[in-house]
PDB file as gemmi writes it, atoms N, CA and C in Angstrom:
CRYST1    1.000    1.000    1.000  90.00  90.00  90.00 P 1                      
ATOM      1  N   UNK A   1     -15.271 -15.094  -8.910  1.00  0.00           N  
ATOM      2  CA  UNK A   1     -14.059 -14.315  -8.921  1.00  0.00           C  
ATOM      3  C   UNK A   1     -13.392 -14.405  -7.549  1.00  0.00           C  
ATOM      4  N   UNK A   2     -12.082 -14.403  -7.552  1.00  0.00           N  
ATOM      5  CA  UNK A   2     -11.308 -14.473  -6.318  1.00  0.00           C  
ATOM      6  C   UNK A   2     -10.815 -13.078  -5.970  1.00  0.00           C  
ATOM      7  N   UNK A   3     -10.944 -12.737  -4.696  1.00  0.00           N  
ATOM      8  CA  UNK A   3     -10.516 -11.429  -4.219  1.00  0.00           C  
ATOM      9  C   UNK A   3      -9.490 -11.645  -3.109  1.00  0.00           C  
ATOM     10  N   UNK A   4      -8.324 -11.039  -3.268  1.00  0.00           N  
ATOM     11  CA  UNK A   4      -7.253 -11.182  -2.292  1.00  0.00           C  
ATOM     12  C   UNK A   4      -7.068  -9.931  -1.440  1.00  0.00           C  
ATOM     13  N   UNK A   5      -8.062  -9.066  -1.378  1.00  0.00           N  
ATOM     14  CA  UNK A   5      -7.913  -7.822  -0.613  1.00  0.00           C  
ATOM     15  C   UNK A   5      -7.680  -8.105   0.875  1.00  0.00           C  
ATOM     16  N   UNK A   6      -8.272  -9.181   1.390  1.00  0.00           N  
ATOM     17  CA  UNK A   6      -8.050  -9.546   2.790  1.00  0.00           C  
ATOM     18  C   UNK A   6      -6.576  -9.886   3.035  1.00  0.00           C  
ATOM     19  N   UNK A   7      -5.973 -10.524   2.061  1.00  0.00           N  
ATOM     20  CA  UNK A   7      -4.553 -10.863   2.158  1.00  0.00           C  
ATOM     21  C   UNK A   7      -3.701  -9.603   2.188  1.00  0.00           C  
ATOM     22  N   UNK A   8      -3.995  -8.679   1.293  1.00  0.00           N  
ATOM     23  CA  UNK A   8      -3.212  -7.447   1.217  1.00  0.00           C  
ATOM     24  C   UNK A   8      -3.396  -6.570   2.453  1.00  0.00           C  
ATOM     25  N   UNK A   9      -4.551  -6.652   3.084  1.00  0.00           N  
ATOM     26  CA  UNK A   9      -4.783  -5.890   4.315  1.00  0.00           C  
ATOM     27  C   UNK A   9      -4.075  -6.528   5.503  1.00  0.00           C  
ATOM     28  N   UNK A  10      -3.970  -7.838   5.476  1.00  0.00           N  
ATOM     29  CA  UNK A  10      -3.439  -8.579   6.620  1.00  0.00           C  
ATOM     30  C   UNK A  10      -1.916  -8.729   6.587  1.00  0.00           C  
ATOM     31  N   UNK A  11      -1.353  -8.890   5.388  1.00  0.00           N  
ATOM     32  CA  UNK A  11       0.069  -9.186   5.249  1.00  0.00           C  
ATOM     33  C   UNK A  11       0.732  -8.144   4.357  1.00  0.00           C  
ATOM     34  N   UNK A  12       1.814  -7.572   4.846  1.00  0.00           N  
ATOM     35  CA  UNK A  12       2.561  -6.562   4.115  1.00  0.00           C  
ATOM     36  C   UNK A  12       3.174  -7.164   2.845  1.00  0.00           C  
ATOM     37  N   UNK A  13       3.115  -6.422   1.754  1.00  0.00           N  
ATOM     38  CA  UNK A  13       3.637  -6.896   0.471  1.00  0.00           C  
ATOM     39  C   UNK A  13       5.136  -7.198   0.565  1.00  0.00           C  
ATOM     40  N   UNK A  14       5.859  -6.428   1.342  1.00  0.00           N  
ATOM     41  CA  UNK A  14       7.301  -6.685   1.500  1.00  0.00           C  
ATOM     42  C   UNK A  14       7.551  -8.036   2.166  1.00  0.00           C  
ATOM     43  N   UNK A  15       6.752  -8.374   3.149  1.00  0.00           N  
ATOM     44  CA  UNK A  15       6.870  -9.682   3.799  1.00  0.00           C  
ATOM     45  C   UNK A  15       6.477 -10.793   2.831  1.00  0.00           C  
ATOM     46  N   UNK A  16       5.445 -10.542   2.075  1.00  0.00           N  
ATOM     47  CA  UNK A  16       4.968 -11.520   1.101  1.00  0.00           C  
ATOM     48  C   UNK A  16       6.005 -11.762   0.014  1.00  0.00           C  
ATOM     49  N   UNK A  17       6.722 -10.719  -0.384  1.00  0.00           N  
ATOM     50  CA  UNK A  17       7.712 -10.844  -1.451  1.00  0.00           C  
ATOM     51  C   UNK A  17       8.893 -11.724  -1.057  1.00  0.00           C  
ATOM     52  N   UNK A  18       9.090 -11.940   0.229  1.00  0.00           N  
ATOM     53  CA  UNK A  18      10.140 -12.851   0.695  1.00  0.00           C  
ATOM     54  C   UNK A  18       9.751 -14.305   0.492  1.00  0.00           C  
ATOM     55  N   UNK A  19       8.455 -14.540   0.297  1.00  0.00           N  
ATOM     56  CA  UNK A  19       7.926 -15.901   0.217  1.00  0.00           C  
ATOM     57  C   UNK A  19       7.516 -16.308  -1.195  1.00  0.00           C  
ATOM     58  N   UNK A  20       6.988 -15.357  -1.966  1.00  0.00           N  
ATOM     59  CA  UNK A  20       6.477 -15.669  -3.307  1.00  0.00           C  
ATOM     60  C   UNK A  20       7.113 -14.742  -4.344  1.00  0.00           C  
ATOM     61  N   UNK A  21       6.965 -15.109  -5.600  1.00  0.00           N  
ATOM     62  CA  UNK A  21       7.570 -14.344  -6.694  1.00  0.00           C  
ATOM     63  C   UNK A  21       6.829 -13.031  -6.955  1.00  0.00           C  
ATOM     64  N   UNK A  22       7.477 -12.173  -7.720  1.00  0.00           N  
ATOM     65  CA  UNK A  22       6.861 -10.902  -8.109  1.00  0.00           C  
ATOM     66  C   UNK A  22       5.611 -11.140  -8.947  1.00  0.00           C  
ATOM     67  N   UNK A  23       5.651 -12.145  -9.808  1.00  0.00           N  
ATOM     68  CA  UNK A  23       4.481 -12.432 -10.645  1.00  0.00           C  
ATOM     69  C   UNK A  23       3.288 -12.879  -9.793  1.00  0.00           C  
ATOM     70  N   UNK A  24       3.554 -13.604  -8.721  1.00  0.00           N  
ATOM     71  CA  UNK A  24       2.474 -14.015  -7.816  1.00  0.00           C  
ATOM     72  C   UNK A  24       1.889 -12.806  -7.101  1.00  0.00           C  
ATOM     73  N   UNK A  25       2.732 -11.888  -6.710  1.00  0.00           N  
ATOM     74  CA  UNK A  25       2.244 -10.666  -6.057  1.00  0.00           C  
ATOM     75  C   UNK A  25       1.380  -9.868  -7.029  1.00  0.00           C  
ATOM     76  N   UNK A  26       1.769  -9.814  -8.279  1.00  0.00           N  
ATOM     77  CA  UNK A  26       0.949  -9.133  -9.289  1.00  0.00           C  
ATOM     78  C   UNK A  26      -0.400  -9.829  -9.447  1.00  0.00           C  
ATOM     79  N   UNK A  27      -0.398 -11.153  -9.428  1.00  0.00           N  
ATOM     80  CA  UNK A  27      -1.656 -11.911  -9.511  1.00  0.00           C  
ATOM     81  C   UNK A  27      -2.561 -11.570  -8.329  1.00  0.00           C  
ATOM     82  N   UNK A  28      -1.968 -11.449  -7.161  1.00  0.00           N  
ATOM     83  CA  UNK A  28      -2.729 -11.096  -5.960  1.00  0.00           C  
ATOM     84  C   UNK A  28      -3.334  -9.711  -6.114  1.00  0.00           C  
ATOM     85  N   UNK A  29      -2.550  -8.770  -6.606  1.00  0.00           N  
ATOM     86  CA  UNK A  29      -3.014  -7.393  -6.748  1.00  0.00           C  
ATOM     87  C   UNK A  29      -4.171  -7.261  -7.730  1.00  0.00           C  
ATOM     88  N   UNK A  30      -4.140  -8.030  -8.829  1.00  0.00           N  
ATOM     89  CA  UNK A  30      -5.197  -7.919  -9.832  1.00  0.00           C  
ATOM     90  C   UNK A  30      -6.309  -8.955  -9.654  1.00  0.00           C  
ATOM     91  N   UNK A  31      -6.091  -9.905  -8.752  1.00  0.00           N  
ATOM     92  CA  UNK A  31      -7.145 -10.872  -8.453  1.00  0.00           C  
ATOM     93  C   UNK A  31      -7.269 -12.009  -9.438  1.00  0.00           C  
ATOM     94  N   UNK A  32      -6.164 -12.407 -10.062  1.00  0.00           N  
ATOM     95  CA  UNK A  32      -6.224 -13.557 -10.961  1.00  0.00           C  
ATOM     96  C   UNK A  32      -5.863 -14.828 -10.201  1.00  0.00           C  
ATOM     97  N   UNK A  33      -6.125 -15.947 -10.821  1.00  0.00           N  
ATOM     98  CA  UNK A  33      -5.904 -17.243 -10.180  1.00  0.00           C  
ATOM     99  C   UNK A  33      -4.435 -17.500  -9.900  1.00  0.00           C  
ATOM    100  N   UNK A  34      -4.200 -18.267  -8.852  1.00  0.00           N  
ATOM    101  CA  UNK A  34      -2.862 -18.751  -8.556  1.00  0.00           C  
ATOM    102  C   UNK A  34      -2.986 -20.181  -8.074  1.00  0.00           C  
ATOM    103  N   UNK A  35      -1.885 -20.855  -8.005  1.00  0.00           N  
ATOM    104  CA  UNK A  35      -1.890 -22.254  -7.591  1.00  0.00           C  
ATOM    105  C   UNK A  35      -2.353 -22.395  -6.142  1.00  0.00           C  
ATOM    106  N   UNK A  36      -3.071 -23.448  -5.898  1.00  0.00           N  
ATOM    107  CA  UNK A  36      -3.511 -23.746  -4.544  1.00  0.00           C  
ATOM    108  C   UNK A  36      -2.310 -24.014  -3.640  1.00  0.00           C  
ATOM    109  N   UNK A  37      -1.274 -24.592  -4.192  1.00  0.00           N  
ATOM    110  CA  UNK A  37      -0.062 -24.850  -3.402  1.00  0.00           C  
ATOM    111  C   UNK A  37       0.573 -23.543  -2.926  1.00  0.00           C  
ATOM    112  N   UNK A  38       0.461 -22.488  -3.718  1.00  0.00           N  
ATOM    113  CA  UNK A  38       0.983 -21.184  -3.318  1.00  0.00           C  
ATOM    114  C   UNK A  38       0.156 -20.615  -2.170  1.00  0.00           C  
ATOM    115  N   UNK A  39      -1.155 -20.727  -2.275  1.00  0.00           N  
ATOM    116  CA  UNK A  39      -2.024 -20.279  -1.185  1.00  0.00           C  
ATOM    117  C   UNK A  39      -1.743 -21.064   0.093  1.00  0.00           C  
ATOM    118  N   UNK A  40      -1.531 -22.351  -0.049  1.00  0.00           N  
ATOM    119  CA  UNK A  40      -1.217 -23.183   1.104  1.00  0.00           C  
ATOM    120  C   UNK A  40       0.104 -22.737   1.744  1.00  0.00           C  
ATOM    121  N   UNK A  41       1.080 -22.451   0.932  1.00  0.00           N  
ATOM    122  CA  UNK A  41       2.378 -21.981   1.409  1.00  0.00           C  
ATOM    123  C   UNK A  41       2.238 -20.676   2.197  1.00  0.00           C  
ATOM    124  N   UNK A  42       1.435 -19.750   1.679  1.00  0.00           N  
ATOM    125  CA  UNK A  42       1.196 -18.470   2.346  1.00  0.00           C  
ATOM    126  C   UNK A  42       0.495 -18.709   3.687  1.00  0.00           C  
ATOM    127  N   UNK A  43      -0.538 -19.539   3.665  1.00  0.00           N  
ATOM    128  CA  UNK A  43      -1.300 -19.822   4.893  1.00  0.00           C  
ATOM    129  C   UNK A  43      -0.419 -20.444   5.964  1.00  0.00           C  
ATOM    130  N   UNK A  44       0.388 -21.414   5.584  1.00  0.00           N  
ATOM    131  CA  UNK A  44       1.254 -22.081   6.562  1.00  0.00           C  
ATOM    132  C   UNK A  44       2.298 -21.127   7.119  1.00  0.00           C  
ATOM    133  N   UNK A  45       2.905 -20.345   6.244  1.00  0.00           N  
ATOM    134  CA  UNK A  45       3.963 -19.436   6.680  1.00  0.00           C  
ATOM    135  C   UNK A  45       3.444 -18.366   7.640  1.00  0.00           C  
ATOM    136  N   UNK A  46       2.291 -17.789   7.319  1.00  0.00           N  
ATOM    137  CA  UNK A  46       1.745 -16.705   8.132  1.00  0.00           C  
ATOM    138  C   UNK A  46       0.735 -17.192   9.174  1.00  0.00           C  
ATOM    139  N   UNK A  47       0.542 -18.516   9.236  1.00  0.00           N  
ATOM    140  CA  UNK A  47      -0.354 -19.148  10.222  1.00  0.00           C  
ATOM    141  C   UNK A  47      -1.763 -18.557  10.181  1.00  0.00           C  
ATOM    142  N   UNK A  48      -2.329 -18.562   8.961  1.00  0.00           N  
ATOM    143  CA  UNK A  48      -3.690 -18.092   8.746  1.00  0.00           C  
ATOM    144  C   UNK A  48      -4.460 -19.152   7.968  1.00  0.00           C  
ATOM    145  N   UNK A  49      -5.777 -19.061   7.999  1.00  0.00           N  
ATOM    146  CA  UNK A  49      -6.613 -19.929   7.197  1.00  0.00           C  
ATOM    147  C   UNK A  49      -6.902 -19.280   5.856  1.00  0.00           C  
ATOM    148  N   UNK A  50      -7.280 -20.083   4.896  1.00  0.00           N  
ATOM    149  CA  UNK A  50      -7.555 -19.538   3.568  1.00  0.00           C  
ATOM    150  C   UNK A  50      -8.676 -18.511   3.603  1.00  0.00           C  
ATOM    151  N   UNK A  51      -9.655 -18.712   4.479  1.00  0.00           N  
ATOM    152  CA  UNK A  51     -10.756 -17.748   4.580  1.00  0.00           C  
ATOM    153  C   UNK A  51     -10.315 -16.433   5.205  1.00  0.00           C  
ATOM    154  N   UNK A  52      -9.115 -16.402   5.814  1.00  0.00           N  
ATOM    155  CA  UNK A  52      -8.572 -15.163   6.363  1.00  0.00           C  
ATOM    156  C   UNK A  52      -7.942 -14.289   5.287  1.00  0.00           C  
ATOM    157  N   UNK A  53      -7.599 -14.899   4.140  1.00  0.00           N  
ATOM    158  CA  UNK A  53      -6.881 -14.129   3.117  1.00  0.00           C  
ATOM    159  C   UNK A  53      -7.547 -14.117   1.743  1.00  0.00           C  
ATOM    160  N   UNK A  54      -8.529 -14.981   1.529  1.00  0.00           N  
ATOM    161  CA  UNK A  54      -9.174 -15.078   0.220  1.00  0.00           C  
ATOM    162  C   UNK A  54     -10.681 -14.960   0.384  1.00  0.00           C  
ATOM    163  N   UNK A  55     -11.279 -14.238  -0.553  1.00  0.00           N  
ATOM    164  CA  UNK A  55     -12.735 -14.116  -0.584  1.00  0.00           C  
ATOM    165  C   UNK A  55     -13.201 -14.499  -1.979  1.00  0.00           C  
ATOM    166  N   UNK A  56     -14.186 -15.366  -2.034  1.00  0.00           N  
ATOM    167  CA  UNK A  56     -14.746 -15.801  -3.306  1.00  0.00           C  
ATOM    168  C   UNK A  56     -16.033 -15.051  -3.580  1.00  0.00           C  
ATOM    169  N   UNK A  57     -16.110 -14.440  -4.734  1.00  0.00           N  
ATOM    170  CA  UNK A  57     -17.314 -13.667  -5.085  1.00  0.00           C  
ATOM    171  C   UNK A  57     -17.975 -14.263  -6.299  1.00  0.00           C  
TER     172      UNK A  57                                                      
END                                                                             
């Protein structure tokens, strides 16, 4: 299972909403899968590594 709680703690949802769609934000909140390209986009924009925002359980 993928957990995005690190992302939500690190990056404000309002800032995130400028970069990704509302449906992607909902996916983040409930912990469902999203495209790797979307994760890459978030990482590049906020200058973080994937391990800074995603936890695999």
